[in-house]
C-alpha positions, -999 to 999 in steps of 0.1 A, spaced: -45 70 -457 -41 53 -423 -34 17 -421 -17 8 -386 -21 -27 -389 -18 -48 -422 -50 -62 -429 -63 -85 -455 -64 -64 -489 -99 -46 -491 -101 -50 -530 -80 -70 -548 -76 -67 -586 -99 -79 -608 -83 -105 -630 -97 -112 -665 -90 -148 -660 -74 -175 -639 -37 -186 -644 -32 -221 -658 -7 -246 -665 -9 -237 -700 -2 -202 -694 31 -210 -674 41 -227 -706 35 -198 -729 52 -177 -703 80 -201 -705 85 -200 -741 86 -164 -745 111 -160 -712 134 -186 -728 138 -168 -760 146 -136 -741 166 -145 -712 192 -174 -703 185 -200 -677 197 -193 -643 218 -218 -629 209 -249 -609 237 -254 -583 240 -285 -562 246 -280 -524 254 -305 -496 239 -293 -466 257 -301 -430 237 -330 -423 247 -345 -458 215 -340 -480 222 -326 -513 196 -295 -522 195 -281 -556 199 -244 -558 179 -224 -584 199 -193 -589 170 -168 -598 194 -139 -578 213 -141 -613 187 -127 -634 193 -92 -652 173 -76 -622 190 -96 -594 154 -116 -587 130 -141 -603 103 -112 -605 114 -104 -641 93 -130 -653 63 -121 -644 67 -88 -655 79 -95 -688 48 -123 -696 24 -95 -682 38 -65 -703 47 -79 -733 14 -96 -737 -4 -62 -734 -17 -46 -769 -5 -14 -783 -35 5 -770 -29 -8 -733 10 0 -737 3 39 -745 -14 39 -711 12 31 -691 16 8 -659 14 12 -622 30 -14 -599 34 -17 -561 66 -33 -547 96 -32 -525 120 -33 -551 125 -67 -567 89 -66 -589 96 -31 -591 129 -39 -612 112 -64 -632 85 -44 -642 109 -11 -649 130 -33 -669 103 -49 -690 88 -13 -695 118 1 -708 124 -25 -728 89 -25 -749 86 16 -744 59 17 -719 64 44 -690 58 28 -654 53 42 -621 62 23 -593 46 28 -556 76 18 -530 79 19 -494 105 48 -479 122 18 -459 130 -1 -494 167 -9 -493 186 19 -511 198 -2 -535 165 -12 -547 154 25 -552 184 32 -569 180 2 -593 145 10 -599 153 46 -607 179 40 -630 159 20 -649 137 45 -659 104 43 -636 89 71 -617 89 62 -581 60 72 -555 73 66 -519 49 56 -492 48 45 -454 44 8 -452 26 8 -418 7 38 -422 -5 38 -457 -24 13 -481 1 8 -512 -31 -7 -529 -51 23 -525 -22 46 -537 -16 25 -567 -58 25 -575 -58 58 -574 -29 64 -598 -47 44 -620 -78 59 -619 -63 93 -624 -42 83 -652 -58 55 -670 -27 34 -664 -26 -7 -660 -18 -23 -628 6 -49 -627 4 -61 -591 33 -79 -577 14 -114 -572 -23 -109 -575 -22 -114 -614 -28 -142 -638 0 -133 -661 27 -125 -632 19 -160 -614 23 -176 -648 55 -158 -655 69 -166 -618 62 -206 -625 82 -207 -656 109 -209 -630 93 -242 -620 94 -253 -657 131 -243 -664 140 -261 -629 124 -293 -639 146 -293 -671 176 -288 -657 173 -313 -630 164 -341 -657 197 -329 -674 217 -326 -641 204 -354 -619 185 -375 -641 147 -369 -628 125 -341 -617 120 -322 -583 98 -342 -559 100 -314 -534 105 -272 -541 112 -252 -512 104 -212 -524 105 -179 -505 67 -166 -501 55 -131 -499 21 -128 -516 22 -161 -530 28 -153 -568 58 -174 -571 45 -201 -546 12 -206 -570 33 -204 -600 52 -232 -589 21 -251 -579 7 -248 -615 40 -256 -632 53 -288 -610 19 -308 -602 37 -338 -593 64 -320 -566 54 -310 -535 55 -272 -533 66 -256 -499 61 -220 -492 85 -203 -465 76 -171 -448 96 -152 -418 81 -153 -385 49 -129 -380 48 -124 -415 29 -156 -417 -2 -146 -434 -1 -173 -465 13 -202 -436 -16 -191 -411 -44 -191 -443 -34 -223 -455 -38 -238 -422 -70 -221 -415 -85 -227 -449 -94 -188 -454 -74 -160 -460 -62 -143 -432 -35 -114 -430 -5 -107 -408 -10 -101 -371 -17 -66 -360 16 -43 -355 38 -71 -366 78 -66 -362 100 -54 -387 118 -82 -407 153 -81 -430 133 -99 -455 115 -70 -473 107 -89 -502 80 -109 -482 63 -82 -461 29 -86 -476 0 -79 -455 -23 -108 -470 -26 -128 -505 -51 -126 -527 -78 -149 -537 -64 -157 -572 -32 -172 -553 -50 -186 -524 -73 -209 -547 -43 -225 -565 -23 -229 -533 -54 -241 -514 -60 -265 -544 -27 -282 -542 -32 -285 -504 1 -267 -497 14 -262 -462 35 -232 -456 63 -231 -425 81 -202 -410 117 -193 -404 136 -169 -380 157 -137 -387 186 -158 -372 177 -188 -398 179 -164 -428 212 -148 -418 228 -184 -412 211 -193 -447 228 -158 -465 263 -167 -449 260 -204 -461 251 -193 -498 278 -171 -500 305 -194 -485 297 -224 -504 282 -209 -539 296 -176 -538 262 -164 -540 248 -131 -528 214 -136 -516 189 -108 -500 173 -119 -469 138 -128 -483 155 -145 -514 172 -170 -484 140 -181 -467 137 -214 -486 173 -222 -479 170 -213 -442 139 -240 -438 162 -264 -451 193 -255 -434 175 -253 -398 159 -290 -407 122 -277 -408 123 -290 -442 141 -323 -453 159 -326 -483 155 -363 -501 181 -358 -527 155 -347 -553 148 -313 -531 151 -279 -549 150 -245 -533 146 -213 -552 173 -186 -544 146 -157 -553 167 -125 -552 202 -108 -546 194 -75 -542 207 -66 -506 226 -34 -497 263 -41 -493 264 -28 -461 239 -48 -448 250 -80 -462 285 -72 -447 269 -73 -414 254 -105 -421 285 -121 -431 305 -105 -399 276 -118 -377 
């Protein structure tokens, strides 16, 4: 399977339904019964504005992905659970699915890139999932996952192109809204979030209809930003350079995600590698949080002045799964 240039997905999963705001509410109720809230922390930016940081990096698997995975797998009936699940992920969704699968007694196989951070590969294996490795630039992870599902009868749990996953990720927005009301006296007017395939972005758009949702991508991996600007789904440009934001390296969004984002009129922005590193350092120095590159993309946009903070602006720090040596190098930069 050769795929030298990431392209728009040739075949999207066929969702049984569209994600809904009611689905986000149901997902939040399920997740609130299982997991404690992640902290919402105020951070004063260098220019003086305050931004509210939702520390999803402190989830049990180190990322918000546990939300969508739990909503999806816990909704499966027993006949579906016995078939097992297959997922594709660079590591955070992998751990979310593996965590949920172990808790529910479901077998899980995860298709992961060979260049995924070692900490993500090791943590996924430790949670009991079987890992199938692939070459990110030469093979199609979706094709590999489809073949596995066809051969074994397992159910695909896509990292973002799935209505349950989108709703589950949106629960972070509902939780955030309650926390902001409690801690600052009102709801968020703007939420800035890292964006890969658009699962979190679409979920937040459903959960927070009155807030501006701003998806942030790394430079050259800006398919969502360009798709929203063009009004149609486009993939990343051929042969994009590597990025430290491994969690955001998706070739293209799916129609199920794009429909939600486009309906809200969202506009995306991009950040540089240097801006991401600066955000990682700030989160560690001021909040004492370890945030992985992809998880810091939203904060990077705020810190660089590409998105303004109005005092009611929140940012999702979406993950903290970073190799210790890589993080030490960022801090020493």
